[in-house]
C-alpha positions as CSV (number, residue, x, y, z in Angstrom):
1,X,2.4,-1.4,-8.2
2,X,1.1,-4.7,-9.7
3,X,2.5,-5.9,-12.8
4,X,-0.9,-5.3,-14.4
5,X,-0.6,-1.7,-13.6
6,X,3.0,-1.3,-14.0
7,X,2.6,-1.6,-17.9
8,X,1.0,1.8,-17.7
9,X,3.1,5.1,-17.2
10,X,2.6,6.1,-13.5
11,X,1.3,9.7,-14.9
12,X,-1.5,7.6,-17.2
13,X,-2.7,6.4,-13.9
14,X,-2.5,9.6,-12.1
15,X,-4.1,11.4,-14.8
16,X,-7.0,8.6,-14.7
17,X,-7.7,9.5,-11.0
18,X,-7.7,13.0,-11.7
19,X,-10.0,12.5,-14.6
20,X,-12.3,10.6,-12.4
21,X,-12.0,12.0,-8.7
22,X,-15.5,14.1,-9.0
23,X,-16.8,11.4,-10.9
24,X,-17.7,10.7,-14.6
25,X,-18.8,13.1,-16.9
26,X,-22.3,13.0,-17.9
27,X,-21.7,12.4,-21.8
28,X,-23.0,9.8,-24.2
29,X,-19.6,7.6,-23.6
30,X,-17.9,8.6,-20.7
31,X,-15.1,5.8,-21.6
32,X,-14.6,7.4,-25.2
33,X,-14.3,10.9,-23.1
34,X,-11.7,9.4,-20.9
35,X,-9.7,7.5,-23.4
36,X,-9.4,10.9,-25.9
37,X,-7.9,12.6,-22.6
38,X,-5.5,9.5,-21.6
39,X,-4.7,9.3,-25.4
40,X,-5.4,5.5,-24.9
41,X,-8.0,2.9,-26.9
42,X,-11.1,3.2,-25.4
43,X,-10.2,-0.8,-24.7
44,X,-7.0,0.0,-23.0
45,X,-8.9,2.7,-21.0
46,X,-11.1,0.1,-19.5
47,X,-8.4,-2.7,-19.1
48,X,-6.7,0.2,-16.8
49,X,-9.6,0.5,-14.9
50,X,-10.1,-3.0,-14.7
51,X,-6.7,-3.6,-13.3
52,X,-6.8,-1.0,-10.9
53,X,-10.2,-2.7,-9.4
54,X,-8.4,-6.0,-9.8
55,X,-5.6,-5.0,-7.6
56,X,-8.0,-3.0,-5.1
57,X,-7.0,0.1,-6.1
58,X,-10.5,1.1,-6.6
59,X,-13.5,-1.1,-5.4
60,X,-15.9,-0.4,-8.0
61,X,-17.4,2.2,-10.6
62,X,-21.0,3.0,-10.0
63,X,-23.7,5.6,-10.4
64,X,-24.1,7.6,-7.2
65,X,-27.1,9.3,-7.2
66,X,-28.0,12.4,-5.1
67,X,-30.9,11.2,-2.5
68,X,-31.7,14.4,-1.4
69,X,-32.6,15.2,-5.2
70,X,-34.4,12.1,-5.5
71,X,-36.7,13.0,-2.3
72,X,-35.3,11.2,0.1
73,X,-35.0,14.2,2.3
74,X,-34.7,11.8,5.6
75,X,-31.7,9.9,6.6
76,X,-30.0,8.8,9.9
77,X,-27.0,6.6,11.0
78,X,-29.2,3.5,12.9
79,X,-26.8,1.8,15.5
80,X,-27.5,-1.7,16.7
81,X,-26.0,-3.9,19.8
82,X,-26.5,-7.3,17.9
83,X,-25.5,-10.4,19.5
84,X,-21.7,-10.9,17.6
85,X,-22.7,-14.5,16.9
86,X,-25.4,-13.8,14.3
87,X,-23.8,-10.8,12.9
88,X,-22.5,-13.0,9.9
89,X,-25.9,-13.6,9.3
90,X,-27.9,-10.4,10.0
91,X,-25.1,-7.9,9.2
92,X,-25.8,-9.4,5.0
93,X,-29.2,-9.4,5.9
94,X,-29.7,-5.6,6.6
95,X,-27.0,-4.6,4.2
96,X,-29.4,-6.2,1.3
97,X,-32.6,-4.3,2.3
98,X,-33.6,-1.6,-0.3
99,X,-33.8,1.3,2.2
100,X,-30.3,0.9,3.7
101,X,-27.6,2.5,1.3
102,X,-24.4,1.3,3.6
103,X,-24.2,-1.0,6.5
104,X,-21.0,-1.8,8.5
105,X,-19.8,-4.0,11.5
106,X,-17.9,-1.9,14.0
107,X,-16.0,-2.8,16.9
108,X,-17.9,-2.3,20.5
109,X,-16.0,0.6,22.7
110,X,-16.3,1.5,26.1
111,X,-19.5,3.4,26.6
112,X,-20.5,2.5,23.0
113,X,-22.2,-1.1,22.9
114,X,-23.5,-0.8,19.3
115,X,-21.8,-3.1,17.0
116,X,-24.0,-3.0,13.5
117,X,-24.4,0.5,11.6
118,X,-26.8,1.0,9.0
119,X,-27.5,4.2,7.1
120,X,-31.3,4.6,6.4
121,X,-32.8,6.7,3.9
122,X,-36.7,7.4,3.4
123,X,-39.1,10.4,2.4
124,X,-40.4,11.5,5.8
125,X,-39.7,10.8,9.2
126,X,-42.6,8.2,9.5
127,X,-41.4,6.3,6.7
128,X,-37.6,6.1,8.7
129,X,-39.6,5.1,11.9
130,X,-41.0,2.3,10.4
131,X,-37.8,1.2,8.2
132,X,-36.3,1.2,11.8
133,X,-39.6,-1.1,13.3
134,X,-38.6,-3.4,10.0
135,X,-35.1,-3.7,11.0
136,X,-36.2,-4.8,14.4
137,X,-38.0,-7.2,13.3
138,X,-35.0,-8.9,11.0
139,X,-32.8,-8.6,13.6
140,X,-35.1,-10.1,16.3
141,X,-34.1,-11.3,19.3
142,X,-30.6,-11.1,18.6
143,X,-30.9,-7.5,19.2
144,X,-30.6,-5.8,22.3
145,X,-31.0,-1.9,21.9
146,X,-30.9,0.5,19.0
147,X,-30.8,4.2,18.4
148,X,-30.5,6.9,15.6
149,X,-28.0,9.4,15.0
150,X,-29.3,12.1,12.6
151,X,-26.9,14.8,11.1
152,X,-27.6,18.5,11.4
153,X,-25.8,19.2,7.9
154,X,-23.7,17.8,5.1
155,X,-20.3,18.4,5.7
156,X,-18.5,16.1,2.7
157,X,-20.2,14.5,-0.5
158,X,-17.2,14.0,-2.4
159,X,-15.0,11.2,-3.2
160,X,-11.0,10.9,-2.8
161,X,-9.2,13.8,-3.9
162,X,-5.2,13.2,-4.4
163,X,-2.7,16.0,-4.0
164,X,-1.6,18.0,-6.7
165,X,2.2,18.6,-7.2
166,X,3.4,21.6,-5.3
167,X,0.2,22.1,-3.2
168,X,-0.2,20.7,0.3
């Protein structure tokens, strides 16, 4: 644990994680809500969150909308076989598209030559097809092949859960 975080009691850090692992509450001031439960000031609570982020313990604090409830019922993980020499230029270009929620570079595997993955969301199958055509255009001749993997059901839509003492 870094010097920044070590100024806080380990149980305070654990309590913070437990309080936020299901997301922040939908209240007017979630920072005050957290501070009250941690028995810290709002400033100390925000400082702790900033230290955890600076130390890499948490990546970010962000709203995560439920895309299904927003009408984005169609999605698919698009996979692309992109020239490795172009990846540093093309990966961020894809990741910046508004219809892509996350984009990853992955190593090629025997029998699986795709190295760029991008999750695409849309309101219809036709919209998804149009986005894939747009991606093909953006990638240009650096793209050799693509496919789309479509999920048949949602298995998990939660973040990290830490084990409670005495549980397995």
